[in-house]
C-alpha positions in Angstrom: 39.8 -15.1 18.6 41.8 -16.7 21.4 44.1 -19.7 21.2 44.9 -22.1 24.0 48.4 -21.9 25.3 48.9 -25.4 24.2 48.3 -24.5 20.5 50.8 -21.7 20.5 53.4 -23.6 22.5 53.1 -26.6 20.2 53.5 -24.5 17.1 56.3 -22.3 18.2 58.2 -24.8 20.3 61.9 -24.9 19.6 62.9 -27.4 22.2 65.1 -30.2 21.1 63.4 -33.5 20.3 66.0 -36.2 20.0 65.8 -39.3 17.9 64.3 -42.1 19.9 62.2 -39.7 22.0 58.7 -40.7 22.8 56.7 -38.7 20.2 53.0 -39.2 20.8 51.9 -38.4 17.3 53.5 -38.8 13.9 52.7 -39.7 10.3 52.8 -43.5 10.2 51.2 -46.6 11.8 49.3 -46.0 15.0 50.5 -42.4 15.3 49.3 -41.5 11.8 46.9 -38.5 11.2 43.8 -40.8 11.1 44.5 -41.6 14.8 45.5 -38.2 16.1 42.1 -37.3 17.7 42.1 -40.5 19.8 45.8 -40.4 20.8 45.3 -37.7 23.4 42.3 -35.8 24.8 44.3 -32.6 24.0 44.0 -33.5 20.3 40.2 -33.8 20.2 40.0 -30.8 17.8 41.7 -33.0 15.1 38.2 -34.4 14.4 36.7 -30.9 14.0 34.8 -29.6 11.0 37.1 -26.7 10.0 40.4 -28.7 9.7 43.4 -28.1 7.5 44.7 -28.8 4.9 42.1 -28.8 2.2 41.8 -29.3 -1.6 41.4 -25.8 -3.0 38.9 -26.3 -5.9 35.6 -24.5 -5.7 36.4 -20.9 -4.9 34.5 -17.6 -4.6 35.7 -14.5 -6.4 36.4 -11.7 -3.8 38.1 -8.4 -3.7 40.9 -9.6 -1.4 43.2 -6.8 -0.3 46.9 -6.9 -1.2 49.0 -8.7 1.3 51.2 -6.2 3.2 54.5 -7.9 4.4 57.0 -5.8 6.4 59.8 -8.3 6.6 63.1 -6.6 7.7 65.0 -9.1 9.9 66.8 -12.3 9.3 66.4 -16.0 9.9 68.0 -17.0 13.3 68.2 -20.8 13.7 67.2 -24.1 12.2 66.0 -27.2 13.9 65.2 -30.7 12.9 62.5 -31.7 15.4 61.9 -35.2 13.9 58.6 -34.1 12.3 59.9 -31.3 10.1 62.7 -28.8 9.6 61.8 -25.4 11.2 63.6 -22.1 10.6 63.1 -19.5 13.4 63.3 -15.8 12.8 64.5 -12.8 14.7 61.7 -10.4 15.9 60.5 -7.6 13.7 58.9 -9.2 10.7 55.2 -8.5 10.3 52.2 -9.3 8.0 49.3 -6.7 8.2 46.0 -8.5 7.8 42.4 -7.6 9.0 43.8 -4.4 10.7 46.1 -6.6 12.9 49.8 -7.1 13.0 50.9 -10.8 12.7 54.6 -11.4 13.5 56.5 -14.0 11.6 57.7 -16.7 14.1 59.0 -19.5 11.9 58.5 -21.4 8.7 58.6 -25.2 8.3 58.3 -27.6 5.5 56.1 -30.5 4.4 56.8 -33.1 1.7 54.6 -33.8 -0.2 52.3 -30.7 0.1 49.5 -30.7 2.6 47.1 -28.4 0.7 46.3 -29.4 -2.8 45.0 -27.1 -5.6 42.4 -28.5 -8.0 43.4 -31.9 -6.8 47.1 -31.4 -7.6 49.7 -32.3 -4.9 53.1 -30.6 -5.0 56.3 -32.2 -3.9 56.9 -29.6 -1.1 55.0 -26.9 0.8 56.4 -24.1 3.0 54.3 -22.7 5.9 55.2 -19.3 7.2 53.6 -19.0 10.6 52.6 -15.7 12.1 50.9 -14.7 15.4 49.5 -11.6 17.0 50.4 -10.8 20.6 47.0 -12.2 21.6 47.8 -15.6 19.9 45.8 -15.3 16.8 47.5 -17.2 13.9 47.9 -16.7 10.2 49.8 -19.3 8.1 51.0 -18.3 4.6 51.6 -21.4 2.4 54.0 -21.5 -0.6 54.0 -24.4 -3.0 57.1 -25.8 -4.7 57.2 -27.9 -7.9 60.2 -29.7 -9.2 62.2 -27.6 -11.6 65.4 -25.6 -11.5 67.5 -25.1 -8.3 65.9 -22.6 -5.9 68.6 -20.0 -5.2 66.6 -18.7 -2.2 66.9 -22.1 -0.6 70.3 -23.1 -1.7 72.3 -21.5 1.1 69.8 -22.7 3.7 70.0 -26.2 2.4 73.7 -26.3 3.2 72.8 -26.0 6.8 70.0 -28.5 7.0 70.3 -30.4 10.3 70.9 -34.1 9.6 69.7 -35.6 12.8 66.5 -35.2 14.8 67.2 -32.9 17.7 69.9 -30.9 15.9 69.6 -27.1 16.4 71.9 -24.8 14.6 72.4 -21.0 14.7 72.4 -20.1 11.0 75.6 -18.9 9.4 73.8 -17.6 6.3 71.0 -15.4 7.8 68.7 -14.6 4.9 66.3 -11.7 5.2 62.8 -13.0 5.6 61.6 -11.5 2.3 64.0 -13.8 0.5 61.4 -16.6 1.0 58.4 -14.8 -0.5 57.4 -15.1 -4.2 57.2 -11.9 -6.3 53.5 -12.5 -7.1 51.4 -12.4 -3.9 48.0 -13.3 -5.4 46.4 -15.7 -3.0 43.5 -18.0 -1.8 42.1 -17.5 1.7 40.1 -19.7 4.0 39.6 -20.5 7.6 41.2 -23.6 9.0 43.3 -25.2 11.7 46.8 -26.2 12.6 47.8 -29.2 10.4 49.4 -30.9 13.4 48.2 -31.7 16.9 46.5 -30.1 18.7 44.8 -29.1 15.4 43.3 -26.0 16.9 40.9 -24.2 14.6 40.4 -20.5 13.9 43.7 -20.2 11.9 43.7 -17.8 8.9 45.1 -19.5 5.9 46.7 -17.7 3.0 47.8 -20.0 0.1 49.9 -18.1 -2.5 49.1 -18.9 -6.1 52.7 -18.3 -7.4 54.2 -21.8 -7.3 58.0 -21.8 -6.8 60.5 -24.2 -8.2 63.1 -26.3 -6.4 65.4 -28.9 -7.9 64.8 -32.6 -7.5 68.0 -32.7 -5.4 66.7 -30.0 -3.0 63.3 -31.6 -2.5 64.9 -35.0 -1.9 67.4 -33.5 0.6 64.6 -32.4 2.8 62.3 -35.4 2.3 65.1 -37.8 3.2 65.5 -36.1 6.6 62.1 -37.3 7.5 61.4 -41.0 8.3 58.1 -40.8 6.6 56.2 -38.2 4.4 55.2 -35.5 6.8 51.9 -34.3 5.3 48.5 -34.5 6.8 45.9 -35.7 4.2 43.3 -33.1 3.0 40.3 -32.6 5.2 36.7 -32.0 4.3 35.9 -28.4 3.3 32.4 -28.7 4.7 30.6 -25.3 4.7 33.7 -23.2 4.4 34.3 -20.8 1.6 37.6 -20.4 -0.2 38.1 -16.8 -1.4 40.4 -15.7 -4.3 
């Protein structure tokens, strides 16, 4: 499956977006998700039938193969792009899926969660974004609930960029595996990017092992965003969710 250059550039963009810049989509008022499809003809897919996120509820039992992560390199930089905080990775981290190699490009955060599980929303969700050389995408989602401080995130949180447009080379460069749960059981479905251009054909992997983060850690991220940065759940329509 091929992706338009626009979709890949939008998802992997690391260019600085400064506070006050003219952002043509967002999460509130006339730029809110309900308006995305009409804001720009390039965002027409946002009204498609296989959109993400979804509420994971009715599932189909399947013999899903174990996820094969080969994460060996570290995080590189962190950016506050006014819509989320994104951590970019050095090359060399891969997820093997469907006999293809998907390279980890970045992860970013949403608060509250975008996907829900049996109707439950979580205070934070991490999206680890992977791509093949041809531009096919897989997103691995990790849910966070409020609990004890997350040691995996603690050092990273010390370097959270405070202002939109801030880009920082990370001093504490965690190996990519540090951000994965121990239990890799998962749900799988086909969906889309959860931000414009909302391109469809994205493989979605939602890990079942919910992680904990302290109220302080969750608040520290949420306060960086002017508004909650989650897209509401979309209709599942005819799609199957496998587990």
